[in-house]
C-alpha positions in Angstrom: -14.5 -1.3 13.6 -14.9 -2.0 17.4 -11.7 -4.1 17.6 -9.6 -1.7 15.6 -7.5 0.6 17.8 -7.8 4.3 17.7 -4.1 4.8 17.2 -1.2 3.0 15.5 2.5 3.1 15.1 3.7 4.7 11.8 7.0 5.8 10.4 7.1 9.6 9.8 9.5 11.7 7.8 10.5 14.1 10.6 12.4 16.4 8.2 13.9 16.0 4.8 17.3 14.3 4.9 19.1 10.9 5.4 17.6 7.7 6.6 17.9 8.9 10.2 14.9 11.3 9.7 12.5 8.3 9.6 11.0 8.2 13.1 8.3 6.0 14.7 5.3 8.0 15.8 1.8 7.4 17.1 -0.9 8.4 14.6 -4.7 8.0 14.5 -5.8 4.9 12.6 -7.3 6.3 9.3 -10.9 5.8 8.4 -11.8 4.5 5.0 -14.0 6.6 2.8 -16.2 5.6 -0.2 -14.4 3.0 -2.3 -11.6 2.6 0.2 -10.5 -0.2 2.5 -8.5 -0.2 5.7 -5.7 -2.8 5.7 -4.1 -4.2 8.8 -0.6 -4.2 7.4 1.5 -7.3 7.6 4.4 -6.0 5.4 5.3 -3.0 3.3 7.6 -2.7 0.4 10.5 -0.2 0.3 11.1 1.6 -3.0 13.2 4.4 -4.4 10.3 6.8 -4.5 10.2 6.5 -0.7 13.8 7.7 -0.6 13.0 10.6 -2.9 10.1 11.5 -0.7 12.3 11.4 2.4 14.7 13.7 0.7 12.0 16.2 -0.3 12.2 15.4 -4.0 8.9 13.5 -4.5 6.0 15.0 -2.5 2.8 12.9 -2.1 0.0 13.8 -4.5 -2.9 15.9 -3.1 -5.0 13.9 -0.7 -2.5 11.1 -0.1 -1.0 10.3 3.2 2.3 12.1 4.1 3.7 8.8 5.4 6.0 6.9 3.0 5.1 3.5 1.6 3.6 2.7 -1.8 2.7 -1.0 -1.4 1.5 -3.2 1.4 0.1 -6.6 2.2 -2.3 -7.5 4.9 -5.9 -8.1 5.8 -8.8 -5.8 5.1 -10.4 -5.0 8.4 -12.8 -2.2 7.4 -14.2 -0.6 4.3 -16.0 2.4 3.1 -19.2 2.5 1.0 -18.9 0.1 -2.0 -16.0 -1.9 -0.8 -17.4 -4.0 2.0 -17.0 -7.2 0.0 -13.3 -7.1 0.7 -13.5 -7.2 4.5 -11.7 -10.2 5.8 -9.7 -10.9 2.7 -5.9 -11.1 2.4 -4.7 -8.5 -0.1 -1.7 -6.7 -1.5 -2.2 -3.2 -2.7 -0.7 -0.3 -4.6 -1.3 2.7 -2.4 -0.5 6.4 -2.9 1.2 6.6 0.5 0.9 5.6 4.1 2.4 2.1 3.8 4.9 2.4 6.6 2.3 1.9 9.3 0.3 -0.7 11.2 -2.8 0.3 9.2 -3.1 1.7 5.8 -5.9 3.0 3.5 -6.1 1.7 -0.1 -8.4 2.2 -3.0 -10.4 -1.0 -3.3 -9.6 -1.1 -7.0 -5.8 -1.4 -6.5 -6.0 -4.4 -4.2 -5.2 -7.9 -5.5 -5.9 -11.1 -3.6 -3.0 -12.9 -1.9 -3.1 -16.6 -2.7 -2.0 -19.2 -0.2 1.2 -19.9 -2.1 2.5 -16.4 -1.3 3.9 -15.2 2.0 2.8 -11.8 3.1 6.4 -10.5 2.8 6.4 -11.6 -0.8 3.0 -10.1 -1.5 4.1 -6.7 -0.2 7.0 -6.7 -2.6 4.9 -7.1 -5.7 2.5 -4.2 -6.5 4.9 -1.2 -7.1 7.3 -3.1 -9.4 4.6 -5.2 -11.1 2.5 -2.1 -12.0 5.5 -0.2 -13.1 7.0 -2.9 -15.3 3.7 -3.8 -16.8 2.7 -0.3 -17.7 6.1 0.8 -19.0 7.6 -2.3 -20.6 4.5 -4.0 -22.0 2.0 -1.1 -22.5 4.1 1.9 -23.2 7.0 -0.1 -24.7 4.8 -2.6 -26.5 7.2 -5.5 -25.6 5.9 -8.7 -27.2 6.7 -12.3 -27.4 10.1 -12.8 -29.2 11.4 -9.2 -28.4 14.8 -8.5 -27.0 14.8 -5.8 -24.4 17.4 -3.9 -22.3 16.7 -3.2 -18.7 19.1 -1.1 -16.6 19.4 -2.0 -12.9 19.0 -5.7 -13.4 19.1 -6.7 -9.8 16.9 -3.9 -8.5 13.2 -4.5 -7.7 12.3 -3.2 -11.1 15.0 -5.3 -12.8 14.2 -8.6 -11.1 10.5 -8.1 -11.9 11.3 -7.3 -15.5 13.3 -10.5 -15.8 10.5 -12.6 -14.2 7.8 -11.1 -16.4 10.1 -11.3 -19.5 10.5 -15.0 -18.9 6.8 -15.6 -18.6 5.9 -13.6 -21.7 8.6 -14.7 -24.1 11.1 -11.8 -23.9 14.8 -12.0 -24.1 15.9 -9.7 -21.3 19.4 -8.1 -21.3 20.3 -6.3 -18.1 23.0 -4.0 -16.8 24.4 -4.5 -13.3 27.2 -2.9 -11.2 29.3 -6.0 -10.4 30.1 -9.4 -11.7 28.3 -11.0 -8.7 25.1 -9.0 -9.6 25.5 -10.1 -13.2 25.7 -13.7 -12.1 22.6 -13.3 -9.9 20.7 -11.7 -12.8 21.5 -14.6 -15.1 20.6 -17.1 -12.4 17.2 -15.3 -12.2 16.7 -15.7 -15.9 18.3 -12.8 -17.7 19.5 -13.8 -21.1 22.6 -11.6 -20.7 24.0 -9.4 -18.0 26.5 -6.6 -18.6 28.8 -5.2 -15.9 28.5 -1.5 -16.9 31.5 -0.6 -14.7 33.8 -2.8 -16.9 32.0 -2.9 -20.3 30.4 -0.4 -22.5 26.8 -1.6 -22.6 26.2 -0.1 -26.0 29.0 -2.3 -27.5 27.9 -5.3 -25.5 24.3 -5.0 -26.7 25.5 -4.6 -30.3 27.5 -7.8 -30.0 24.8 -9.8 -28.2 22.1 -8.8 -30.8 24.6 -9.2 -33.7 24.0 -5.6 -34.6 20.2 -5.7 -34.6 19.6 -3.8 -31.4 16.8 -4.2 -28.9 13.1 -3.5 -29.3 12.7 -1.7 -26.0 15.0 0.0 -23.4 13.5 0.4 -19.9 15.6 3.1 -18.4 15.7 4.3 -14.8 19.0 6.1 -15.2 18.4 9.1 -17.5 21.0 11.8 -18.1 23.9 10.8 -20.3 22.5 7.2 -20.6 19.7 8.4 -22.8 21.7 9.0 -26.1 23.6 5.7 -25.4 20.3 3.9 -24.9 19.1 5.1 -28.3 22.2 3.6 -29.9 21.0 0.2 -28.5 17.6 0.4 -30.1 16.7 -1.5 -33.3 14.7 0.4 -36.0 11.2 1.2 -34.7 12.6 0.7 -31.2 11.0 2.2 -28.0 12.8 4.1 -25.2 10.8 4.2 -21.9 12.0 6.4 -19.1 10.8 5.7 -15.5 13.5 7.5 -13.4 16.4 9.9 -13.7 19.0 8.8 -11.3 21.8 10.4 -13.4 19.9 13.6 -14.2 16.7 14.8 -15.8 18.1 16.3 -19.0 19.8 14.7 -22.0 21.0 15.6 -25.4 19.0 13.8 -28.0 20.1 13.1 -31.6 16.8 14.1 -33.3 17.8 13.0 -36.8 18.5 9.5 -35.4 15.0 9.4 -34.0 13.7 10.3 -37.4 16.0 8.1 -39.5 15.3 4.9 -37.4 11.7 5.8 -36.5 12.4 5.6 -32.7 9.8 6.3 -30.0 10.6 8.0 -26.7 8.1 7.9 -23.9 8.0 7.5 -20.1 5.7 7.7 -17.2 5.4 8.2 -13.4 3.0 6.0 -11.5 2.2 7.7 -8.2 0.3 10.7 -9.5 -1.9 8.7 -11.9 -5.6 8.6 -11.1 -7.3 5.8 -9.1 -9.3 5.0 -12.1 -6.2 4.4 -14.2 -4.5 2.3 -11.5 -7.8 0.3 -11.1 -7.8 -0.4 -14.8 -4.2 -1.7 -14.6 -5.0 -3.8 -11.6 -7.9 -5.4 -13.5 -5.6 -6.1 -16.4 -3.0 -7.6 -14.1 -5.6 -9.8 -12.4 -6.5 -11.3 -15.7 -3.0 -11.6 -17.4 -0.4 -11.9 -14.6 -2.2 -13.0 -11.4 -2.8 -16.6 -12.7 1.0 -17.0 -12.7 1.2 -15.7 -9.1 -1.6 -18.1 -8.0 0.2 -20.9 -9.9 3.4 -20.2 -7.9 5.2 -19.2 -11.1 5.8 -15.5 -10.3 7.4 -14.5 -7.0 9.4 -11.4 -6.2 13.0 -11.7 -5.2 13.4 -10.6 -1.6 16.8 -9.2 -0.6 16.1 -8.5 3.1 13.3 -7.8 5.6 13.4 -5.3 8.5 10.9 -4.6 11.3 8.9 -1.5 10.7 10.7 0.4 13.5 14.0 -0.2 11.5 12.8 1.6 8.4 15.9 3.8 8.5 18.1 0.7 8.2 16.0 -0.5 5.3 16.5 2.8 3.5 20.3 2.7 4.2 20.4 -0.8 2.7 18.5 0.3 -0.4 20.7 3.4 -0.9 23.9 1.4 -0.5 23.0 -0.4 -3.7 24.2 -3.8 -2.6 20.7 -5.4 -2.6 19.4 -8.0 -5.0 15.7 -7.7 -5.3 13.2 -6.1 -2.9 13.6 -4.8 0.7 10.5 -5.2 2.9 9.3 -3.9 6.2 7.5 -6.3 8.5 4.8 -5.3 10.9 4.1 -7.4 14.0 
């Protein structure tokens, strides 16, 4: 580690609040422990959990860095016991925190190799959404070849990844978006149908599109009053998977409808899950999805990139809601 500096620039949450509370600071470069690697960061993805953490609503799990940033790409420059085989490799990684920095620790098990066909900015935009969509749409939602699914936020990072994976694995993906332009972008990316929820009742639109059959899975990041409406969109034996609660964490559920149509409601959060679980998911993705990445058939949609020092502007862009795809921080 002789050529690794003692300190680094990182973006700290100086206090809970708006984007302006993100401040560049100097921090010690972290030292990898057993099973960990130190990544010289090339780029870091920006995600809604970062915004929640900035506002004080999503604290890091015990032992994780207090710095925001849940996904990075870069080169492994040091490793703890059991992870030395990764030194010198280009990786992207799902991390529990600390991504907004020049150096970041990652569990070795949540790193995936970056192929030559992928730019580092693209690689940094993959892990958080890929893990989230795979776990929730395919594993918890049991989406399978031939299924029709409904995904809210069709042009978000999650939405664009769901469209891309849906196309690769034989799903018909219906999405909701907040404008006609976003709907057009979602269809261009491969959505089977896009609904402008500001102008059209998505429940009615789903019923028309599916000719009354409904969808096999709803992937919901909205929560609140969307939940009972989502349930109306489900076919018999359908699955409702919650991954965020942007419109509120409580909902009124028609229990008899769940019983009558044998519906399933589930959901998950990713960040607090164990390293062992995330490593297992990474191993599965390496086998099932990564060949598409290596074959240049799966790439994230990049909306914008910002230098690390402009993390506040990146957060403002994400919160404004005008983005299509992922926002990424680049590190010189």
